[in-house]
C-alpha positions in Angstrom: -22.8 -19.4 -35.8 -26.3 -18.2 -36.4 -27.8 -15.0 -35.0 -31.2 -13.6 -35.4 -32.7 -10.7 -33.3 -33.3 -12.9 -30.3 -31.5 -16.2 -31.0 -27.8 -17.1 -31.0 -26.7 -20.6 -32.1 -23.1 -21.7 -32.0 -20.9 -24.8 -31.8 -19.9 -26.2 -28.4 -16.5 -24.4 -28.0 -15.6 -22.4 -24.8 -14.4 -19.4 -26.8 -18.1 -18.9 -27.9 -18.9 -17.8 -24.4 -17.5 -14.4 -25.4 -20.3 -14.1 -28.0 -22.9 -14.7 -25.2 -21.2 -12.0 -23.1 -21.5 -9.6 -26.0 -25.1 -10.5 -26.5 -25.8 -9.8 -22.8 -23.9 -6.5 -23.1 -25.9 -5.5 -26.2 -29.2 -6.3 -24.5 -28.2 -4.4 -21.4 -27.4 -1.3 -23.3 -30.3 -1.5 -25.7 -32.8 -2.0 -22.9 -31.0 0.1 -20.3 -30.9 -2.8 -17.7 -30.0 -1.9 -14.2 -26.6 -3.0 -13.0 -28.2 -5.5 -10.6 -30.3 -7.2 -13.3 -27.3 -7.1 -15.7 -25.1 -8.8 -13.0 -27.7 -11.5 -12.3 -28.2 -12.2 -16.0 -24.5 -12.2 -16.8 -23.5 -14.8 -14.1 -26.6 -17.1 -14.5 -26.6 -17.2 -18.4 -22.8 -17.6 -18.7 -23.0 -20.4 -16.2 -25.9 -22.1 -18.1 -23.9 -21.7 -21.4 -20.7 -23.1 -19.8 -22.7 -26.1 -18.5 -24.3 -26.6 -21.9 -20.9 -26.6 -23.7 -19.0 -28.7 -21.1 -21.5 -31.0 -19.5 -24.4 -31.1 -22.0 -22.6 -31.3 -25.3 -19.2 -32.4 -23.8 -17.2 -30.0 -26.0 -18.5 -31.8 -29.1 -18.2 -29.1 -31.8 -20.7 -30.9 -34.0 -23.4 -30.1 -31.3 -24.8 -26.6 -30.9 -25.9 -24.5 -28.0 -28.9 -22.2 -28.5 -29.4 -19.0 -26.5 -32.8 -17.3 -27.0 -34.1 -14.3 -25.2 -37.5 -12.6 -25.0 -38.1 -9.3 -23.3 -41.3 -7.4 -22.3 -42.0 -4.6 -19.8 -42.0 -6.9 -16.8 -39.1 -9.4 -17.4 -36.4 -10.8 -19.6 -36.4 -14.5 -20.3 -33.4 -16.6 -21.5 -33.6 -20.1 -22.8 -30.3 -22.0 -23.0 -30.5 -25.4 -24.8 -27.9 -28.0 -25.6 -28.0 -31.2 -27.6 -26.9 -33.5 -24.8 -29.0 -36.1 -23.0 -29.7 -33.9 -20.0 -29.0 -34.5 -16.3 -30.8 -35.2 -13.0 -31.4 -31.6 -12.1 -33.5 -32.5 -9.0 -30.5 -34.2 -7.3 -27.8 -31.6 -7.4 -25.9 -31.5 -4.1 -26.2 -28.3 -2.1 -22.7 -26.7 -2.4 -23.3 -24.7 0.8 -23.4 -27.9 3.0 -20.2 -28.6 4.9 -19.6 -31.9 3.2 -19.8 -30.2 -0.3 -17.8 -27.1 0.3 -14.7 -28.5 -1.3 -16.6 -29.9 -4.3 -17.0 -27.9 -7.5 -20.0 -29.9 -8.8 -23.4 -28.2 -8.4 -22.2 -24.6 -7.8 -23.4 -23.3 -11.2 -26.9 -24.7 -10.8 -27.0 -23.3 -7.3 -26.1 -19.8 -8.6 -28.6 -20.0 -11.4 -31.4 -21.0 -9.0 -30.6 -18.1 -6.7 -30.1 -15.4 -9.4 -33.1 -16.1 -11.6 -36.5 -15.1 -10.4 -38.0 -18.1 -12.2 -36.1 -21.1 -13.4 -37.3 -24.3 -15.1 -35.4 -27.2 -16.5 -37.0 -29.0 -19.4 -36.0 -31.7 -21.9 -34.5 -33.8 -19.1 -32.3 -30.9 -18.2 -31.0 -30.1 -21.7 -33.0 -26.9 -21.7 -33.0 -24.3 -19.0 -35.6 -21.4 -19.0 -34.7 -18.5 -16.7 -36.7 -15.3 -16.1 -35.4 -12.1 -14.5 -38.0 -9.6 -13.4 -37.4 -5.8 -13.6 -39.2 -4.9 -10.4 
């Protein structure tokens, strides 16, 4: 695992999610984030990292996940990137539709889209860039 001030890089193992949780906790206490922002960030970023490990890198420990954050007076930005081939992020089924209620696919993307103030998928979906505004 590599860690700099605003970058965390780790192999695609589910137990590394706890490192991301610690990072979010550290950021929250260092920057005195509100509980509302903390909650949104925690759910959205953990979901993005989980997707990167499971779906992007397919639990291949030779592939890394990168979590980068940048913060200014207006917002905090997180970039989560995997080494997978990406996915069709424009055709994720809406999990709130009756025909999809029982399906688990697409719920994480739905949550990320609703919790982040801005979200962008790049690199064919292998990179997600989320911003959370403070006001």
